[in-house]
C-alpha positions in Angstrom: 0.0 0.0 0.0 1.4 3.3 -1.1 0.2 6.1 1.1 0.4 9.4 -0.6 2.3 12.3 0.8 -0.9 14.2 1.1 -2.4 11.6 3.4 0.7 11.4 5.5 0.8 15.2 5.9 -2.9 15.2 6.9 -2.2 12.6 9.6 0.8 14.6 10.9 -1.3 17.8 11.0 -4.1 15.9 12.8 -1.7 14.4 15.3 -0.2 17.8 16.0 -3.6 19.4 16.4 -4.6 16.7 18.9 -1.4 17.1 20.9 -2.0 20.9 21.1 -5.7 20.6 21.9 -5.6 17.7 24.5 -4.3 19.7 27.5 -6.9 22.4 26.9 -9.9 20.2 26.0 -11.7 20.7 29.4 -11.1 24.5 29.2 -12.5 24.6 25.7 -15.5 22.6 26.7 -16.1 24.8 29.7 -15.8 28.0 27.6 -18.3 26.7 25.0 -20.7 25.7 27.8 -20.4 29.1 29.4 -21.1 30.8 26.0 -24.1 28.6 25.5 -25.4 29.4 29.0 -25.0 33.1 28.4 -26.8 32.8 25.0 -29.7 30.9 26.6 -29.9 33.5 29.4 -30.1 36.3 26.8 -32.7 34.2 24.8 -35.0 33.7 27.8 -34.3 37.0 29.5 -37.6 38.5 28.6 -39.4 35.6 30.2 -37.3 36.1 33.3 -38.3 39.8 33.6 -35.1 41.3 32.0 -35.8 43.5 29.0 -34.7 42.0 25.7 -34.6 44.4 22.8 -34.4 41.7 20.2 -37.2 39.5 21.7 -39.1 39.4 18.4 -36.1 38.0 16.5 -35.2 35.4 19.2 -38.7 33.9 19.1 -37.7 32.0 16.0 -35.0 30.2 18.0 -37.3 28.8 20.8 -38.3 25.5 19.0 -34.6 24.7 18.5 -33.4 25.7 22.0 -36.3 24.3 24.1 -34.6 20.8 24.0 -31.5 22.2 25.7 -33.5 24.3 28.3 -33.9 21.4 30.8 -30.1 20.9 31.0 -29.5 24.6 31.2 -31.8 25.3 34.2 -30.4 22.4 36.1 -26.9 23.6 35.4 -27.9 27.1 36.7 -29.1 25.5 40.0 -32.8 25.6 39.4 -34.6 22.4 40.3 -37.7 23.2 38.2 -38.3 25.4 35.2 -38.5 29.1 36.2 -40.7 29.9 33.2 -44.4 29.4 33.2 -44.5 28.9 29.4 -42.0 26.1 29.4 -42.7 23.0 31.4 -39.8 20.5 31.1 -39.8 18.7 34.4 
């Protein structure tokens, strides 16, 4: 089997990327989770009593985000959904 130089180079780059990323994997995951938590807070802020100037535009996102809502409110330390319109538990 003759492996082309292009495939070898791709594997070397992938290995290098994995070596660089591995020590920071948990930090990256935590940062991504924090960004998602902030986004969900902004998305549901109007329902929580905080003014949201782009509420009309974020309404389109609710059907996609409602699946993640349960995990989010548990991560935020709320045992039950704080919103009347969304009953997840």
